[in-house]
Residue, then its C-alpha position, 0 to 999 in steps of 0.5 A: m854796315r853791321s858796324y853802324t848797325r851795331l853801334s846804333w842798337l848799343l847807343g839805343a841800349a845806351l839811352l834806355m839804360l840812362a833814362p828813368p823807366a816811364d811809370a818810375s815815381k807810380r806805385k800802386v797802394s795794396r791796402d786802404s791807408a791814412v795821408r798824413s800832412g808829415p813824414g810820421a805817423f804821428n802827424k794829421k792825417v789830411g786824406t785816405v787812398r784806397t787798394g789799388m789806386t795808382v799814386d805818384e811820388v814827390e819826396t822821400k824822407g826814410s820810410w815815408l813819400k810825399i805824393k800827390l793827392p788824387a783830386e778828390g782830396e785837393k777839393q778838401g785840403p791839401s794837394e800833397g801828403w805823405i804816406a808810407a812806403g810799406i803800403l806800396q806794392g813794387e820794388g822800393s817800397g819796403r813790403a819785404k822788410r816790414g810786412l806780413r804777406g797777409l795783410r796784403g791782398a787779404k780777404p774782408l775780415i767781417h760783413v758788414e752792410k755798406s750802409v752801416v759803414v757810410t753811416a758810421t763813418k760819415g756820421a760820427f759813430s763813435s761820438k754817438f756812441a759815447e753820448k748814448r752811453g754817458l762817457d766823460a766828453d772831458a776824458i774822450a776828447l784827449l783821444d784825439k790828443v796830440a801827445f808830441s811833435g816831430e820834432d820831439y821824436d827826432r830827439f828820441i830816436r837819435s840815442l835808438d840806432e838804425q839797423s835795418d838788418r834787425g828788422e829782416q832777422a826778425v821780420q821774416y818769422l812773421g811770413k809763416l804766420a795765417e792770412t790777417g784779414t782785412l777791415d775798412v780802415e774809416l771802419e776799423q778806426s770808428i769801432g777801435r774809437a768807441v771802444a777806445s772813449r770806454l777806456v779813457s772814461q775809466g781815468v787816464v794821466k792827463g798829459g806830462d812826462l809819462y803820457e809824452y813819453v809811453n807815446l813816443v816808445a809807441a811810436r818808434v815801435g809801431s813803426h816797425s810793424p806792418r801797420d806803419d802807417l798807423h797813429y798809435r795812441v797811448f793812455v796810461l790808466k790810473t790803477s793799480k792792476i796790472g794790464a794793457y788793452a789793445t782796440p782797432g784803429g790804434f789805441i792802446f792802454i796800460t795800468k801804471g800798475l804795469i809800469a810799476q812792474m817794468e826795470d827798463e824802456s825795452e820792457l815796455a817797447a816789449i808790452l806796447g810791441h805784443e798790444i800794436g801785435h793784437i791791432v795788426r793782427l785784429h785779434g777779436l774781430s779775427s774769430y767774428k766771422r769763423a764764429a758764425v759757422q761754428k760754435r765751439a767751445d774754446d771759442a767763448f774766451a775769444m773777443l766777440d762771441e756773443a756777438v757774433v752768436e746775437t748777430g748771427g755773423k753779420v752787421e747789418t744796422i747801427e745797432d749791430l754795431e754798437n753791440l759790437a763795440d760793447s761786446y769787444y769792450e768787456k771782452v778786451q778786459q778778459g784776454a784774448s785766446r791763447e793762440h792770439e795770445k802768443e802771436a802776439d808774444i811774438f809780435g812784441t819781441v819782434f818789434a821792439y827788436a826792430a826799433g834797437y831794443d833788447a829781444d829778451a825784454l819781454a821775457r824777463l818781464f814775465q818772468r819778474l811778474h811770475d816771480a811775485n806771482h802776479k794772478s790777474y796775468g796769467t800764471k795757472d793752468e786753468d788760465k783759457t787765455h793766457l799761458p802760464l807765465d814761465k811758459r810764456v817765458k821759455f816760449l819767448r827765449d825759445f824763438v829768441k834764440q831760435a832766431d839769433m837775436e842779439d842783446g838791444e838797448q835797455k834804456k833804463g835811466r831814460f826809463r826812470s826819469n820819465a816813467r818813476 
């Protein structure tokens, strides 16, 4: 009898081991995110998943999962779509490899009245914002332009080795950073697009090899960020000035003058990674709530302080939101705080390295700018936003050495053929 009981127990245990868990295909969403028409953030948005929602996995491709859309999504269009694994909780979500702990369960970044969120996200806030300021409609239309196809992207990344240990090795250093606040994903996109509409109206390269190229590099680097589900769009400003800017929602601007100072693709990747770092950490917006509590002298160089003082730290009307976007535009070109710039330097190095690029790229570019005495990029101690370039070079090289990062791809030939 004892032998029969033992045999039954063993058979039952074996069946349990063979049978898949009842919820093996179900995962919980850790933060709001877009649902795409294909496996990649550059694909068309077809829906949205919200924090806490449970989704059913249908298919896996790389770090992207096809899911069944919630019932409300089915009424509007497709019944299935793709999301990045990094936004999901549980084993297999990719969070340990890709994410910052602060992006999960973080508190709201700023207080925005619900009525303002609804009006801004459903009432085409960014379009009305641009129209009221008389901005170039044709230029603004570029913000929605698709720079490349999925086939283009697949061809582009074939020459960049996929080494997961590079990402794990680098990202472990980012878990020590302070918690990142959150912002409604639709509102983030609306604010960012409003600011981007002013930047793009300054004059950008419209199409061509350079436009496609910088967007391919950004897509590759962005796929190794905690916001790997975000579609990073890059625009090249037609100016010889040296600079790069980022707005919430994934819009990045880089000047022809800065590209002219680069020697290879890894340097471009690192600069784009730096700007992606600003987006991931919501720099600029992150000082909004803090400044409402206490106004400090050094905060005068952080983005949005003026808007905070005017609104009392809250966004209660659409006019408040417009003032916030206008202030962001003015401040983004002046630079963030030294703390934010230092943080973004680390991010730029980490994301580019994880994507397969040379870890010394950003330091190498900064050293070249320092040697050429480009004052506009922060070369003096009295500059309150950026560290002097020589100090940034030392800081980055110390970080790379500590992280034991190896050499990576530079892609000089591909850079010259597309960016020159």
